[in-house]
C-alpha positions in Angstrom: 33.7 -48.2 22.4 30.3 -47.9 22.0 28.3 -50.2 19.7 26.3 -48.5 17.0 22.6 -48.0 16.9 20.4 -51.1 16.1 17.4 -51.2 14.3 14.7 -54.0 16.2 12.5 -56.8 14.4 10.2 -58.1 16.6 8.4 -61.2 15.0 5.3 -61.5 17.7 4.7 -57.3 15.9 5.3 -58.3 12.4 3.5 -59.8 9.6 4.8 -63.3 8.8 5.9 -61.8 5.4 7.5 -59.2 6.3 10.0 -60.8 9.0 10.3 -63.3 6.6 12.2 -60.6 4.3 13.9 -59.6 7.1 15.3 -63.3 8.2 15.8 -63.9 4.0 18.5 -60.8 4.2 20.7 -61.5 7.3 20.7 -65.6 7.0 23.3 -64.8 3.6 25.4 -66.3 2.2 22.6 -69.4 1.3 23.8 -72.4 -1.2 21.3 -73.3 -3.3 20.1 -77.1 -4.2 19.1 -77.1 -7.3 16.5 -80.7 -6.5 15.6 -83.2 -9.4 12.3 -85.1 -8.5 9.9 -87.5 -10.4 6.3 -87.1 -10.4 4.5 -90.7 -10.3 2.9 -89.8 -13.5 6.8 -89.7 -14.6 7.1 -85.7 -14.9 10.1 -83.8 -14.1 10.7 -81.7 -12.1 13.9 -79.2 -11.1 13.4 -76.5 -8.9 16.2 -74.3 -6.9 15.7 -74.8 -2.8 17.9 -71.6 -0.9 17.1 -73.5 2.2 19.6 -75.9 2.3 22.6 -77.7 4.2 24.2 -80.6 5.5 22.4 -82.4 7.8 24.5 -85.5 9.1 27.6 -86.6 8.3 27.7 -90.6 9.4 25.1 -91.5 7.4 25.8 -88.3 5.2 22.3 -86.5 4.8 21.7 -83.2 3.1 18.7 -81.0 4.0 16.1 -78.4 2.0 13.4 -77.4 3.2 10.0 -76.5 1.0 8.2 -73.3 2.0 5.0 -74.2 1.3 4.2 -77.7 -0.7 6.2 -77.5 -3.4 6.4 -79.8 -5.9 10.1 -81.2 -5.1 8.6 -81.9 -1.5 5.3 -84.0 -3.1 7.7 -86.0 -5.2 10.3 -87.1 -2.9 7.8 -87.9 -0.8 6.3 -90.4 -2.6 9.3 -92.0 -5.2 11.5 -91.6 -2.1 14.3 -90.2 -4.3 16.1 -86.7 -5.3 19.0 -85.4 -6.8 20.7 -82.1 -5.6 23.0 -80.5 -8.1 25.1 -77.2 -7.7 23.8 -74.0 -9.0 26.9 -72.7 -11.1 27.3 -69.5 -12.2 27.8 -70.3 -16.0 24.2 -71.4 -15.3 22.1 -68.2 -13.7 19.5 -67.2 -15.5 18.5 -70.7 -15.5 18.5 -71.8 -11.8 16.2 -68.6 -11.7 13.9 -69.3 -14.0 13.4 -73.2 -12.8 12.2 -70.5 -9.6 8.8 -70.2 -11.4 5.5 -71.6 -10.7 4.4 -73.8 -13.1 1.7 -75.9 -12.7 3.2 -79.8 -11.8 2.8 -80.9 -14.9 4.9 -79.5 -16.7 8.7 -80.2 -17.1 11.0 -76.6 -15.8 14.1 -78.3 -16.8 13.1 -78.1 -20.6 11.2 -75.3 -20.2 14.6 -73.7 -19.7 16.7 -75.6 -22.0 18.3 -77.2 -18.6 20.1 -80.3 -19.9 19.3 -83.2 -17.8 21.9 -86.9 -17.9 20.9 -89.9 -15.8 21.9 -90.4 -12.4 24.2 -93.3 -11.5 22.6 -94.9 -8.9 19.0 -93.2 -8.3 16.3 -92.9 -11.1 16.2 -89.1 -10.9 18.0 -87.5 -13.8 20.7 -85.0 -12.3 21.8 -81.6 -14.0 24.0 -82.4 -16.9 26.2 -79.3 -16.8 26.6 -78.9 -13.0 29.9 -79.8 -11.8 28.3 -81.4 -9.1 25.3 -84.1 -7.9 24.3 -85.5 -4.7 22.1 -88.8 -5.9 19.8 -89.1 -2.1 17.3 -91.6 -1.2 14.6 -89.7 1.0 15.2 -90.5 5.0 12.3 -89.1 6.2 10.8 -85.3 6.5 9.6 -82.9 9.3 7.3 -80.1 9.2 7.0 -76.2 10.6 4.5 -74.4 10.6 4.4 -73.3 7.0 7.1 -75.3 5.9 9.1 -79.0 5.9 12.7 -80.0 6.2 13.4 -83.0 3.6 16.4 -85.0 4.7 18.0 -86.8 1.9 20.4 -89.7 2.9 23.6 -88.7 0.2 24.0 -92.8 -1.5 26.6 -91.1 -4.3 28.0 -87.9 -6.0 29.4 -87.2 -9.2 31.7 -84.4 -9.6 33.0 -83.2 -13.1 36.4 -84.9 -13.4 37.8 -81.2 -14.4 36.7 -79.3 -10.9 38.5 -82.6 -8.3 42.1 -81.7 -7.2 43.4 -83.7 -4.7 40.9 -85.9 -4.3 38.1 -83.1 -3.3 36.2 -80.8 -5.5 37.2 -77.4 -5.2 36.1 -74.1 -5.2 36.9 -72.7 -8.1 36.2 -75.6 -10.9 32.6 -75.3 -9.1 31.7 -71.3 -9.4 28.7 -71.7 -6.9 25.5 -68.9 -6.6 24.2 -68.2 -3.6 21.0 -66.4 -2.1 20.8 -63.4 -0.9 18.0 -61.0 0.4 14.8 -59.9 -2.0 16.4 -60.7 -6.0 20.7 -60.8 -5.1 22.2 -63.4 -5.4 25.8 -63.6 -4.9 29.0 -66.0 -6.6 32.2 -66.8 -4.5 34.0 -63.7 -4.8 37.2 -63.5 -3.1 37.8 -66.4 -0.9 40.1 -66.4 2.5 41.7 -69.7 3.5 42.9 -70.2 7.5 43.7 -72.8 9.7 41.7 -74.5 12.3 43.9 -72.8 16.0 44.3 -76.5 17.9 43.6 -75.7 21.4 47.2 -77.2 22.3 48.6 -73.9 20.1 46.8 -71.5 21.6 47.9 -72.6 25.0 51.1 -72.8 23.5 51.7 -69.1 22.4 49.6 -66.5 24.5 50.0 -64.3 21.5 47.1 -65.3 19.5 45.0 -64.2 22.0 46.6 -61.2 22.0 46.6 -60.4 18.9 43.2 -61.3 18.1 41.7 -59.1 21.1 44.1 -56.2 20.1 46.4 -56.6 22.7 
C-alpha cells in the first residue's frame, strides 16, 4: 500500500512566521493555560497561553510558554507566583478577548468582565467561573530564541465541587476549550476511553497484536 503524497515544509527555507503557522496547525489540540499574574505595581494580568502542559509529576510542575516577553512572564519573574485556570467552553469569548494586547497597566479581567476570586495559597487571584485553578509558585524559566518557558510548581489545586467524581475532576464537567491552528478553537467533542495494555496481557494473548496489525 502506498502512502498519500505529502507537502513538505522546511524551516530553513521559510520565514519564521510562516513556519510557525504550519507548526501551530499540526501540534493540536493544545490545552490553554489561562494565566493570572500581578505586577509589582499591583496591576492584575490575565492572558491565555496555548503552549501549556505538565512538566513534572514529583514535584508537581506545569509549564507554559511566553512567545515574546508577555506581561505574564514579566510578572511571574518579578512576583514569583501565578495561577492557571482552565478555560471553560462557557467563557469562550472572554478567553479570546483576554488575549488582546492591552498595555501592561490595564487589567484584562476588568475589561472583559471575567470575575476573579482570591486563591487559597498564593497571592494572585484565580478565575471564579473556571472549574479548575492551579496555584503556582515560580520554579524557573528557560529561554529559547524568541520564547521563554515558565515552570510553575503547583502548590494547590481548587476544583468546583460538582466537577469532581470518584476522587478526580471529570472531563464532562470541565468542558475545556483547546486551541488549533489560525483562529480555530475546539471543544472536547467525543470522549473515548481505552485501557492501557500491560505487556503481560500482550504476551498472553497473541491476538492483540494480530488485530492491531490487521491480521
